[in-house]
MARVEXKOL-779986 format. One record per residue: y, x, z of N, C-alpha, C in turn; residue in one letter. Coordinates in steps of 0.001 Angstrom, whole numbers, plus 500000, padded with zeros to 6 digits. Layout:
// residues N
YXZYXZYXZA ...
END
This chain:
// residues 374
089942851061871227089240851863870250087679851957870225M 087040851364869725085736851792869617085684853401869359P 084532853887870157084548855572869831083136855625869945V 082712855941868921081329856544868279081178857552870007K 079562857085870420079280857967871259078745859279870589E 079291860457871417079166861690870982077725862346871253Q 077058862682870222075710863667870430075736865008870498E 075546865738871250074977867264871479074644867968870202K 074909868716869464074576869043868519073045870672868472K 072344870024869530071967871002870052070265870537869687N 069597871473869129068003870857868917067268871825869635S 066660870938870783066030871915871505064716872254871314Y 064008873080871531062654873620870608061747874049871969T 062041874487873058061258874923874114060757874015875312S 060493874646876230060055873841876953059167872306877006S 057852872478876245057406871291875724056293870530876951I 056314869790876717056091868648877975054634868620878398V 053811869339877951052661870076878122052679870998879358S 054030872008878919053720872974879946055030872735881139K 055420871942881278056796871497882126056183871328883573R 056719871439884810056398870753885717056947869144885599L 056409868078886440056785866958886443058239866814887094P 059126866178886678059981865544887303060080865072888459S 061295865521889420061330865053890669061027863627890972K 060170862756891436060385861645891669059344861388892713S 059894859978893359059085859351894553057767858885893556S 057137859070892708055903858305891963054908859386892093L 053562858960892377052473859894892528052212859638890951R 051695860709890252051104860043888704050400861440888599L 048899860788887757047864861204887585047779861753885908V 047639863149885668047398863127884190046154863697883591V 046075862522882667044425862680881867044545863622881021N 044258865390881441044513866126880259043525866213878943N 042117865264879390041652865308878405041812864347877239D 042395863491877351043347862878876127044451863404875612N 044878864177876016046469864613875589046505864862874129I 045108865225873306045547865770872297045074864695871216N 044430863408871517044411862322871148045354861951869902Q 045444861526868587046196861448867302047142860340868079P 048678860381868132049472859216868045049659858368866779L 049727857374867295050054855848866125051679855557866011Y 051895855872864635053254855684864320053600854449863833Y 055018853926863854055412852466863715056812852357863006F 056856851732862690058420851617861643059334850954862142S 060387850702862045061476849846862322061158848608862311I 060142847749861356060087846621861215058991846091862280Y 058283847119862789057134846413864489057722846138865265N 058542845196865135059060844422866265059569842895866805R 058924841829867359059637840865867373061160840525868115R 061994839507866932063535839605867068063241838619866669Y 064191837990867221064808836420866587065821836693865463L 065849835751864273066644836131863635066256837256862187G 065278838035862717064748839078861877064622838745860542N 065038839747859541065219839490858431064251840304857311K 063146840273857909061919841240857025061703840553856455Y 061192839395856325060963838448855255061709838182853999K 062812838403854392063875838037853677064388839750852680L 063844840524853335064272841900852719064670841967851366N 063581841865850741063688841851849039064797840693848137E 064871839786848913065721838762848380067228839124849156F 067267839254850309069085840291850469069361841493849698I 068074842520849364068573843958848940068949843367847524K 068056842595846411068352842467845352069202841666845115N 070052840772845619071102839584845811072384840879845881T 072338841529846965073709842539847115073783843603846128I 072366844296845592073013844922844389073101844239843013E 072525843362843001073068842915841481074220842290841676K 074934841622842873076469840964842745077571842171843362E 077035843129843932077847844165844298078013845327844037C 077011845313842722077286846743841868076747848072842568G 077300848817842204077409850117842471078319850423843655E 077964850569844820078477850910846102077869852188846825F 079039853142847614078641854265848179078355854150849811E 079200852887850593078803852447852019078475851129852300S 077905850896853238077623849237853907077372849410855419I 078226848156855911078036848282857380077589847096857194A 076575847282858152075620845749858940075873845940860511D 076688844824860680077677844883862032076948843797863097L 076128842847862812075215842193863775074031842627863391F 073492844249863670072165844675863331070933844326863531A 071291843689864849069909843617865573069025844822865542G 067656844480864981066884845881864747067179846819863805T 068382846523863001068577847048861639067733847294860788G 066778845786860360066042845600859103066552846203858096S 068072845272857768068595845282856725069418846397856261V 069982847288857421070598848815857146069850849581856574A 068488849384857090067163850328856718067156850018854996S 067218848978854756067262848572853104067990849909852407L 068817850392852854069984850938852261070323852208852933F 069118853315853097069011854480853791069712855770853056Q 069996855414851647070568856349850643072129856022850985N 072675855226851793074021855248851655074685855415853041K 076015855363852892076605855700853954076432854378854863H 075487854464856172075291853460857026076710853284858227L 077161851831858362077660851614859306076915850966860109I 076920851059861553075458850013861856075973850030863269V 076288848511863779076887848088865041076089846921865422N 075784847053866875075227845914867650075812846018869012D 075896844711869828076417844839871056075385844851872100I 074387844542871834073261845234872839073074846698872509L 073203847659873732073076848751873880071602849200873481Y 070234848244873946068976848233873310068812848457871744S 069329847880871024069519847700869583070347849315869340N 071686849721869941072055850628869562070897851870870115Y 070424851880871138069501853149871058068502853229869789V 067889852047869615066984852302868181067682852639867190C 068898851990866946069920852524865578069877854156865922H 070161854847866960070535856376866841069104856642866602Q 067963856170866619066638856623866452066625856688864724T 066646855532864470066334855148862703067442855565861700W 068626855638862233070080856207861747070704857506861756F 070401857779863333070895858796863842071328860568862630G 072576860981863071072527861858862453072387863153863159I 071745863440864157072072864582864729070195865050864858D 070372866595865191068804866905865021068013866586866058K 066824866812865903065748866580866925064628867342866697W 064217867259868022062523868453867506061546867397867950S 060920867122866583059565866540866789058505866704867004E 058070867901867228057166868600868038057380868281869767S 058462868095869976058777868144871565058638866466871812K 059629865727870989059037864113871075057331863844871522V 056570864430870193055493863598870369054657864407871682K 055102865795872347054859866085873319055018865008874526S 056017864715874360056646863695875325055595862522875549Y 055513861948874498055134860828874297053402861027874685I 052631862014874338051355862319874384051321862145875906K 052140862969876583051638863012878353052421861601878614Q 053202860749878422053427859458878812052076858955878881Y 051647858596877349050135857573877564049566858055878132N 049627859222878600048334859723879471048349859792880958N 049324858874881219049463859413883090049280857735883791I 049336857936884802048646856751885786049572856836886937S 050688855927887001051723856027888115051567855244888996A 050969855679890165050546855007891141051522854301892434K 053053854729892642053983854563893482054623853316892736S 055401852724893853055985851655893036057416852003892723E 058313851322891569059633851770891194060362850380890927N 061592850502890393062164849916890183061697848472889162Y 060512848796888166059967848177887356059376847326887995M 058046847737888772057187847341889210057822846024890173S 058644846846891369059000846170892682059873844697891895K 060422844682890731060997843202890283060391842649888819N 059454843433888516058866842854887400057475842535887121F 056689842970888372055298842998888124054623841825888331A 053537841610887173052917840471886871053771839365886477D 054557839593885688055418838891885078055424838970883250T 056358840002883062056430839831881690054828841096881083F 054924841823882337053698843178882392053097842726883438F 051749843497883709051254843625884976051837844812886179S 051624844804887179051879845864888028052097847074887638K 050542847582887061050232848943886473051312849434885359N 051657848530884438052322848475882978053784849090883648N 054283848153885056055524848117885445055759849755885983C 054997849895886715055013851070887402054652852538886149R 054193852169885179054112853506884217055328853252883308K 056212852073883071057137851788882563058494852533882849I 058341852144884633059200852634885530059223854296885513G 057990854773885434058250856155885837058730856924884351F 058040855983883584058819856941881766060195857070881467I 060597855477882034062133855380881692062781856336882676R 062783856615883610063164857224884817062945858794884536N 061773859432883939061532860953883463062383861397882207D 062322860058881331063225860500880118064758860652880844I 065504859531881702067032859951882308066879861171882655E 065834861607883737065855863047884729065843863937883602E 065207863524882498065427865247881357066458865359880490N 067091863886880195068437864384879434069262864943880707Y 069506864206881525070168864906882832070564866608882836K 068930866876882731068577868229883054068781869301881445K 069039868562880540069200869072879141068067869659878642G 066571868936879143065474869190878581065427868726877069L 066178867239876815066040866457875882067770866303875301I 067915866190873898069415866399873526069429864351873541N 070742863994873228070987862294873297070092862050872070L 069791862333870856068758861799869860067502861771870461R 067262862722870943065660862690871264065420861691872364E 066375861423873776066545860642874432066231858971873794K 066919859081872931066737857780872253065656857534871519C 064925858232871054063737858267870320062789857760871606I 062551858844872390061486858234873903062214857050874112L 063338856456874351063279855119874928062966853904873669I 063187854227872079062706853422871305061604853117871467T 060628854811871498059111854463871356058448853545872496S 059323853916873804058936852574875002059162851144874994L 060346851149874287060873849449874043060036849215872943L 059478849493871957058319849183870837057524849001871790Y 056729850001872376055803849954873310055398848656874408A 056638848195874929056403847146875888056343845516875019M 057370845780873723057338844604872715055870844035872428D 054799845472872092053880845304871603052850844432872138K 052811844841873886052137843729874986052672842894875701I 053920843064875485054602841838876359053999840490876613A 053932839601877740053358838760877885054288837772877521N 054635837430876269055897836333875998055517836149874767T 055912835217873918056459834837872662057033835882871854C 057303836520871920058570837627871323059854837576871895G 060220836628873043061549837377873420061185836910875192H 062200837005876040062165837317877536062964836284878202Y 063297835224877469063730833979878302062524833629879187D 061483833594878810060252833208879994059292834056879619A 058425833889880745056955834831880036055763833656880401Y 054711833642879853053350832775879683052888833173881163R 052599831775881824051998831571883440050422832009882782R 049881832259883335048385833029883299048309834016881642N 048874834877881647049016835104880098048319836466880696G 048157837091879524047073838244879386047971839513879876E 047514840035880564048170841184881278047829842495881126L 046339842706880586045875843618881387046089844687880051D 046900844326879149046635844999877851047435846543878066R 047164847982877694047509848697877996048544849350876931E 049776850005878173050696850382877224050655851554876562L 050855851837875311050529853025874678051941853269873640V 052556854604873750053401854442873120053513855588871896L 053965855196870665053806855427869325054872856359869014G 054721856931867811055679858176867658056490856993865882M 058031856680866292058723856147865095058505857124863836P 058303856174862748058134856987861481060018856789861031S 060532857890861641061756858146861068062111858950859612I 063006858194859031063491859082857754064536859776857970Q 065218860497856974065971861234856850067069860521856981I 068729861060857304069584860128857294070758860527856704S 071647859518856146072522860153855598073585860555856447N 074427861782856386074699862603856854076177861666857656Q 076602861050856583078200860133856886077777859066857866K 076475858583858450076419857327859200077259857435860515N 077407856398860414078405856119861952077526854874862369E 077093854824863659076671853943864773077638853049866356L 077120852252866226078509851725867101077610850694868346Y 078480850500869416077727849689870278079229848829870827N 079779847822870139080819847555870235081191845986869835E 081951845488870222082200844135869706082876843777868859D 082414843224867919082395843499866349083894843038865971I 084489842020866585085834841507865851086848842945866349N 086433843468867166087138845093867581087067845826866850N 085991845962866049085067847149865633086137846962863605L 085752845947863853086027845925861989087589846205861622V 088280846195862785089956846436862874090342848291862731K 089162848969862861089007850237862816088141851089861662V 087009850055861119086441850589860264086409849761858485V 085764850589857835085553849958856425084377850399855820S 084182849529854693082762849842854003083152849075852790A 082429849730851642082598848826850319081801847650850568D 080544847317851076080241846153851432079894845871852717V 080346844883853637079909844422854855078967843246855174V 077906843596855641076504842426855605076956841797857135Y 076974840433857092077610839745858568076150838970858638L 075335839043859669074198838072860127074530837378861631D 075552837065861855076110836222863383074802835384863557P 074728835138865025073626834268865485074121833085865177P 072960832242865147073689830757864400073826829610864990Y 073162829836866449073213828916867394073578829143869004N 073448828296869897073879828687871476072818829797871919S 071674830123871259071107830864872167071290832359871788R 072111832992873192072498833890873529071492835408873320Q 071644836273872312070576837364872160070383837849874062Y 071161838452874177071254839000875525070427838466876744C 070332836708875871069365836167877263067839836393877021D 067584836549875848066297836852875313065735837894875207A 066229839260875159066041840711875761066891840839876471Y 067264840615877379067761841139878859066804842284879378H 065102842062879226064645842834879832064549844246879316L 064611844070877756064673845476877215066092846101877521L 067162845359877715068650845815877782068275846648878815E 067748845995879832067896846457881772067450848030881363N 065903848066880623065496849407880460066070850332880098V 067038849555878647067138850295877825068709850845878912A 069532850511879436070680850680880153070242851590881247R 069205851061882009068812851737883322069754852194884416W 070732850814884807071141851022885862070786850410886700E 069336849598886665068798849188887887069531848267888498K 070054847216887937070513845963888511070005845242889354P 070680844256890269069891843102890888069273842091889649K 068344841709890011067894840399888803067240839196889733V 067330838265889053067485836874889538066681835401888656F 066358834900889167065564833791888734064151834042888280G 063622832724887465061979833189887440061849834115886083V 062791834164885298062664835472884462063334836393884519A 063771836816885991064345838153886152065448838452885851K 066651837566885342067602838122884062068562838700885338K 069198839960884394070732840673885045071754839891884873M 073123840055885504074137839930885230074251840060883507D 074498838852882666074918839530881256076113839205880767R 077101839089881566078206838328881181078973838578880224T 078906840490880374079823840840879458079227841155878089S 077644840903877792077154840799876782077193839241875873L 077591838365876106077398837280875650078901837300874503K 078315836436873685078844836586872257078994835370871927S 080669835248871387081548833913871237080602833464870047D 079968834195868966079273833492867931078170832131868241Y 077754832557869701077133830972870257077379830083870961C 079042830238870531079744829324871711080663828253870911T 081426827094871391082235826466870545083739827297870031I 083733828657870644084771829495869848084442830046868692S 083165830013868141082196830486866788083167830407865664A 083810829407865549084615829103864110085883829921864200T 086583830265865266087962830621865759087376832256865434N 086414832714866103085792833947865962085392834754864580A 085165833769864127084690834032862661085785834055861754F 086564833294861917088133833485860926088990834372861480E 088933834810862388089801836179863121088607837741862307D 087351837231862405086281838828861586087092838877860412L 086755837460859675087010837607858098088252838360857930I 089031838006858553090523837904858618090802839876858690H 090241840413859308090236841733859698089580842724859077N 088514842280858191087391842985857542088080843828856332I 087743845289856233088661846033854843087405846161854153K 086894845557852854085674845895852426086127845428851135A 085089845766849602085396844924848758084497843958848490K 083469843474849284082646842797849196082171842478850760Y 081969840851851395081567840513852259079971839770852210I 079007839748852625077946839527852335077654838576853892V 077528837315854158077223836317855034075734835703854961L 074985836060855835073882835793855995073645834587856984S 073510833284856253073719831878857430072674830701856976Y 071542830530857884070935829683857572071384828057857353N 070330827287856862070825826170856694070740824903857630N 070642825120858958070116824049860270070935823344860443M 072639823531860218073299822157860407072879821995862145A 072592820568861681072227819871862682070755819539863051E 069886820147862436068577819597861825067738819768863170K 068153820300864197067149820783865013067719820031866527G 067717820770867673068160820200868925069489820783869308N 069739820394869756071803820949870371071225822502870236D 070319822985870714070784824601870982070467825357869697R 069754824588868879069687825159867306070138825006866498S 071123823962866543072241823789865824073148824718865442N 073596824972864135074531825819863786075768826132864350A 076412827077864708077617826892865292079019827123864403K 078888827091862987079397827237862058079080826481861066L 079917825555860354079962824414859440079862825260857921S 079004824555856836079081825054855583080915824862855450D 081689824055855771082659823619855360083665824746855426E 083869825241857377084519825941857945083942827644857137D 082690827915856830082795828868855803083065829294854805I 083181828149854295083773828493852858084816828543852727M 085942827493853474087380827403853672087670829219854203R 086961829628855271087423830699856034086959832142854630I 086142832338854083086107833200852746086535832846851842L 086687831897850889087896831750850049089291832085850428K 089301832347851432091189832689851882091137834243851864A 089389834426851449089126836572851568089131836438849766K 088361835856849667088051836105847960087274835245847266G 086399835638846204085534834834845700084397834468846051I 084195833359846535082858832630846644081541832473846320V 080063833143845977078874832601845336077977832604846687K 077381831706846419076278831145847237074499831575846576V 074074832013847387072563832341846860071457831893848249F 070599831154847564069992831068848693068108831202848583S 067375831095849462066025831288849571065474830696850815Q 064261829756850515063503829092851334063159829839852642D 063017829789853619062648830714854538062468829941856075Y 061267830173856730061010829955857931060957830953859134K 062163830718859663062856832025860597061762832313861862A 061205833366862405061083833673863789061932833009864772F 061517832062865817061915831324866772061135831375868266S 062237830581868873061208830547870321060196829786870640T 059599829393868999058426828629869085058410826788869454G 059877826874869674059998824773869847060635824397868834K 060854825006867721061415823997866323060407824531865348S 060069823422864498059537823242863304060213822597862303N 061250823507861938062205822598860882061786822697859389I 061875821500858809061511821573857186062315821827856492E 062497822501855408063476822764854263064200823668854676E 063894824726855631064614825676856230065041826853855212N 066100827154854969066800828273853531067750828997854574A 067597830607854023068722830979854671069552831295853385E 070814831451853550071560831890852284072358832809852768R 072850833632851445073247834988851326075122834310850804L 076642834197850955077467833531850793078067835229850570F 078089835547849438078872836583848843080560836162848485I 081229837363849073082487837337848815083473838362848187C 083624838376846815084623839749846319085771839482846564K 086177840231847797087312840099848426088595840598847408C 089573839898847687090803840098846788091539841251846618F 
END
């Protein structure tokens, strides 16, 4: 049974970073105290590149759901990705899930319910922005001059290790840890030598951009929110919501392949990496929705959902692209499976999705299949 990771209910207010001793570490670092009071930039949940991100479709999705589903108190976003769609309903009881731990960490930042100290988090971020790590670490040994420069890798490795050590020492609670990791992940994404994913890096790309952490613009969360890092087909057997929103992968491109590096940094288990793209073992993170098992997985999922409405977001790729880009669920199977659950309506809007840069598909549209359950 999926179990929510329990957060400590403390809000630590002491030991701000500017006055504490650095963590014990093999790294040598220099802190530029002259810049410690420079203002932080703020970023939102939408300031991240992500395959299938629905940011440009937010208005269409929100308006359609509110019109067709009427008044509701709870909504579940169960293939949540960055959490872009969940963020449209911050006043609702949110149930947010994703199989990637890196996304779950970010969900704790944006939708978490535990207390945290804003002044403390800002102090950590300011200090991290003013260090210069000089010694090698896990990141610099494995990823130097690939997705990031060696200097940025040293800094990423130091920051991530420092976050972990301070959490273990009780200097920060779980919510604060997640906020700091989120700040690091978004900062990495902003300067990564990629076109938005980590399947590959650009040869002779720009590597000298400075890693600068920002402060997340965090809204007040509904205290009933539930956040999960589970296999969706297992999770729906034990949760329920008025509206369940589903945005499964469309094709064979596994998200754990595209975001393995951010997942590695979020988990911080320091596994061996291999290949040109420096990927770790991702076997446990593979999704059936990217394989020939997609239809069976989807049928099992819909059968076990407990909701008044099911909203499925799925584009019309069908067989328009190459084999890897083609949709794994046919329209015929989608309609057959949803109609067994309730009354189905379909809404559509033209949309050019963020992709790996290899496809230029004409007349691409996103569809919302809305099923009013029996």
